[in-house]
N, C-alpha and C positions, 0 to 999 in steps of 0.2 A: 507482623513480622517485617523486617527491612532486609534488603538485599544489596549486595555489591556485584558489579560486573567487571571482569578483567578480560581485556581483549589483547591477545598476543599477536605479534607479527611486525617484523621490520618494515614490510611493504605498506602497512597501514600508517606507521609513524612517519614514513618518508613520502607519503602521498601517492605511492604506486597503486594503491587499492583504497576503496572507500568501505568503511565499516557499515554495512547494512544490517549486520546481525544485532547491533546494539539497540536499534530502534524496535526491531521485531521482539527481541527478548524483553525489553522494558515494557512494551505494550502487553505482552502475554502474561508477564508477572503481575502487572497492575490488574489485569482482568481476572487474575487468580486470587486477588486479595493480598498480594505482597507489594510492598513499597520499595521500588528502586531508589536508593539514595546516593550511590557512589559509583562512578565508572572510571576505570584506569586503563590506559593503553601502555603496553610495555613491549620492548624488543624481545627477540627470541633467545634469551639467556636465562639459565637456571637462576642466577642471582636476582635478576630483576623480577622474574615471575614469582619467586618465593617471597621477595620483599613486598610485592603487591598483595600477595595473599595474606601476609602478616598484617599489613595495613587494613585490609578489608576485615580480617579476623577480629581485629579490635573494635570494629565499628558495627558489624552486622552479623546476624545469625545465619544468613545464607549467602554463600559466595559462589558465583558462577564464573567459570573460566572457559574461554573459547579459543581454539587454535592450538597448534603445536603437538598434535596427536598423529602426525604422519610417520613414515618410516625413516626419514632421512636425518642427518646429523644435527640439523637445526630444529628438529621436532623434540623439545625437551620438557614439555609441560608434565608428562608423567614423572620424570625425574625430579622436577621442582616440587611437585605436590608430595612425592614420597620423601624428599629431603626435608621439607618444611614440617611434615607430620611425624617424622622419625620412623616411617614405615619402609620396609624393604619392598622392592618390586618383585612380584610373584608371577611366574609363568602360568597361563590359563590355557589348558589344552583345548577346551571347548571353543575359546576365542580363535585359536589358530585353525581349528576346523572350519569356523565360519569364514575366516579370511581366505582359506584355500578354496572354499566352495564359491566365493565371490568371483575369484579368477577363473575357476573351472567352468562356471556358468557362461563365461564370455569366451571360452575356448582358449584360455591363456594359462600359462604355468606361473604359480606365485614366485616372485623374486625372493630369494632367501632373506633380504633385508627387511621384508614385510613382517617377518616373524617377531620383530621388535614390538609390533602393535598388540601382541598377545600377552604382554606384560602389564600388570596393573598393581597399584599399591596394595599391600596386604589388607584385607578386610573390606575392599571396595566392592560395590555392586555394579556389575557391568550394565551399560545401556546399549541395546542392540542398534547397530547401524545397518539399514537396509539399502542404502544408496552409496556405500563406500566401504572401505576396509578398516577404518579407524573406530573402534568401539569407544563410547563414552563411559563415564563411571561416576558413581555417587559415593563419597566417603564421609562418614561422621567422625568428628574429632573434637574432643573437649567441648561438647555442647554446641558445636557449629556443624553446618552441612556444607560440603564442598561438592559442586556439580561441575563436571568437566566435559565439554562437548567439542567436536571437531570445528574447524573454522569455515569450510566451504558451506555456503548457505543452503545448497540443495541437500546437504547431509544434515546440517544442524537443525533446520526448521522442523522436519518431520520428527526428529528425535526430541526436540523441545515439546512439540505438541503431545508426544506420547507421555511426557512427564507432567502435563498440566493437572491430571487428577492428584498426583503426588504433591504438587505445589499447593493445591487447594486443601489437601488434607493437613498440611503443616502451617497453614496461614493464620490459624487462630480464629479471630472473629470472622464470621461469614460475610460474603460480600456480593453485591449484584452490580452489574455495569451495563449502561446503555449509551448508545450514540445516536443523536439526531443530526441529520444533514440538512443544512439551510442553504438557500441561494437568494440573491437579490436583496440582502440586508447586511449591513456592516457589523463588524465585531462590537464596536462601541455602542451601536443602537441595541444590539442584543443584550449587552451588559446592562444598559439602563433599563431595558424592559424587564430584566430578571433581577434587578438590584435587591428586591426585598426577599429573594430566596437566599438566605445566607449559608455560607459554608460552615460546617461544624465538624466534630469528631466523627459523626455518623453519616454526613452528607457532604459531598464535594462536587461542585460544578466547574468545569473547565472549558476553555475554547481553544480550538486550533484553526487558524485561518489558512485557507488555500486561495489561489487565484479565483476570485468570483464565488467563493464558497466558504462557509464557516461550519465546522463540526462542533456540536455541543456535547460534551462528555459528562455523563451523570454517573457518580459512584455512590452507592449506599452501603453501609455496614451495619450489622445487627448481630444479635446473639445466635440466630439461626437463618438458614438460607431463605425460608418462607417469608420472614419479617423483612429481610433485605430486599427480596424481590418486590414485596408489597410497597415498601418505601420508594424504591427507584421507579416503579411504574406510576405511582401517584405523582411524582415530580415530572415524569416524562409527559403524562397527560396535561398537567398544569402548563408546562412550556409549550406543548403542541397547541394548546387552546389559545395562548397568547400570540404566538407567531404565525398561526394559521397556514396560509398558502405558501409562506416562506419555507415551511418544512417539506423537504422533497423526499425523505425516506429515513430509515433508521438502520442501525447495524452496519455491517461491512459492505452493504450494497452501494454501488457506484451509480452515477447518472446513467452511464451506458447500460448498466444492469437493470435499472428502473425502466429505461426506454425499451430495452429488449424484452423484458417480461410483459410490458404493455402491448408491444407489437404482437408477441406470440399469443397472448390471451385473446386479442381482438382479431387474430388471423390476418394481420396486415403485413405488407412488405415495403422495404425501403431501399433507395439508392441515393447516393450523395455525389454532388459535384462541388469540388473545393478549389479555391484559389489561394487565398492568403494563409490557410491552415495547412496546406501542403500534404493532405492525406491524414492529418491527425484525427479527424472525426472518424474516418473509416478504421483507423488503427485502434481507436478506443472501442468502437463497436465490435470489432472482431476479436478483442481481447476477452470477450464473454463467450464461454463455451456454449455451443449450440446456436450461435448467431447466424449460421447458414440457413436456419429455419425462416428467417425473416429478412436478412440482408442480402441483396443481390449483387451489390458491388459499388465501386466508386471511381470517379475520374478526377485527376488533378488537372484542372484546365487553367494552368498559370498564365498562359499568353492569350491575347485576343484571338489569335489564329485557332487555338484549340477550342476556345469558347465557341467560335463560329463553326469550325469543321465537325467537331464531335457532338456539341450540344445544340447547334443550330441557333445560336444567339445571333439575331439579325445585326448586320453591320451598322445600319442607321441607329440602332439603340446604343451601341458602343460609341458612335461618333457624337451623338446628341447628349447622352447622360454620362458617358464614361464607363470604364469597366467596374469602377467602384461606385455602384449606384443600386438603389432598390430595384430599378427596372432590369438591370443586368442580372442581379441576383434572382429575380423572378423567372427570367428567361432560362437561367441555368437550371433552376429547380424543375421547370416544366420540361426542359430538354432531357435531363437525366432520367425523369420519370418516364418520358416517352421512349427513350433508347432502351431502358432496362425493363420496361413493361411492369412497373411496380405501382403499389397503391399511393406511395408517397415519394416525393423527391425533395431533397434539401439542396439549396444553392447558397454558397458562402463566398463572399468576395470582400476584400478590404485592404487596408494598408497596415501591415504589421510593424513597419518602421525599422530603423529610424530614417531610412532613405525613402524617397517616393512620395513624401508628403508635400502638400501645398497649403496655402492659406485657407482655401475653401475645403480642402480635404486633408485634415491633419493625420498624423500617425495615430493609430488606434481606431480610426473610423472603419466601421464594419457594417455590412448589410447581410442579413440572413433571410432567406425566403423558404417557405414550405408550400409545396404544391400538392394538390390531391384532385380528384375528379371534380371539375367545376369550381375549384376553389384555389385561391392564391393569396397567401399573407406574407407580408415582408416586414422586418424589423430593422431599425437603425440603432447602432450602439456606438458609444465613444469610450473605448477602453484605454486604460493607462498601464504603464509598465514597460519592461524590456520586451524585445521582439518575442521571445519565447512565452512570456507571460500573456502577451496580447493574443497569441495563437491559442494558448490554453483557455483563456477566458472566452474567446470566441467559440472554441469547440464545445465548452460547457453550455454557453448560451444557446447553441444550435440544438444540443440534446434537450435542454430545458424547453425550448420552443416546441419541440416534437412532443415531449412528455405532457405539457400543458394541453396540447391539442388532443392527445389520445385520452387523457383523463376526463375531458369534456365530451367525449363521444357518447 
């Protein structure tokens, strides 16, 4: 089955907001065995929304529409769908009850205008919204399925997740999906290594490059779920065998998630001293729920004064080798470990660019050190890219250094 996505909203077309829903919806549809083939962005007018639905209607069996379900005058998606399908809008008493309950739970009285959200096209099945007042709906019309969901991501995402079993039930051929996360190997090298594994109607291998990382996406289709799972796992094992240590994990787990699970399992603690990454490593680590079990904290020691005062980096080290050096990174790692009283300390220093570079120390030069009891290791990297990319690559490299050490314990 193929699907179209229609995103409504003047703010998206005019650049006032970024459409993050589209990527999420596309990914979840693909993982459910449905192929997204068309995406349309339209302003908040009945005519444009209905026109986009008509275009999608001619191309795909499933049409998803996001946005325009609020209570105000520019929320006209309900009217557009009703007009396109020739359905009248019908008041749903149970929906009004849910909307009132949402306000009452927060000690508020429902504004009269919000009653608009209790109207749906005749014959539509409501989709419960637990994080807002706008219900979504599913409407079947002339052999097509129209799914309409709110625009705010915090409302749309859980509603879409609740529909995944429905999507899988209508997808036709059963499908299985796996993701392998790699580090330290380029997309072109991976492509060459896997060149003999050909894409076909039943097997698809794709790549998604991130700074310092490539995700390998494997999709298998078969007559039933068991055969699809068997096929995708066979290919996953084959790829893992070829790429070996470059495979860092699978599924949705992140580098920070892998590092966190290893620290937790081995009952170790960590603190971080950052310079060029400006707190990015600490931010990534604390994005993982439960990270307080193993992460004690971090320091952004951007200036030499902070490196000396907080971390105890000796001034002679900074004078002789400079702040961007393996020696400075090592002292930062040892210093944060001592201050925090942790099993491990990470020290990160470098030149994110574009300013601050010299002939001997170019932009992208980074040193990362990992300190533990009686042991200190330092790595040198030369990363490329814009400032934000260098910071991201550095953060991933620091986490990878920690992961590799923990895996070898």
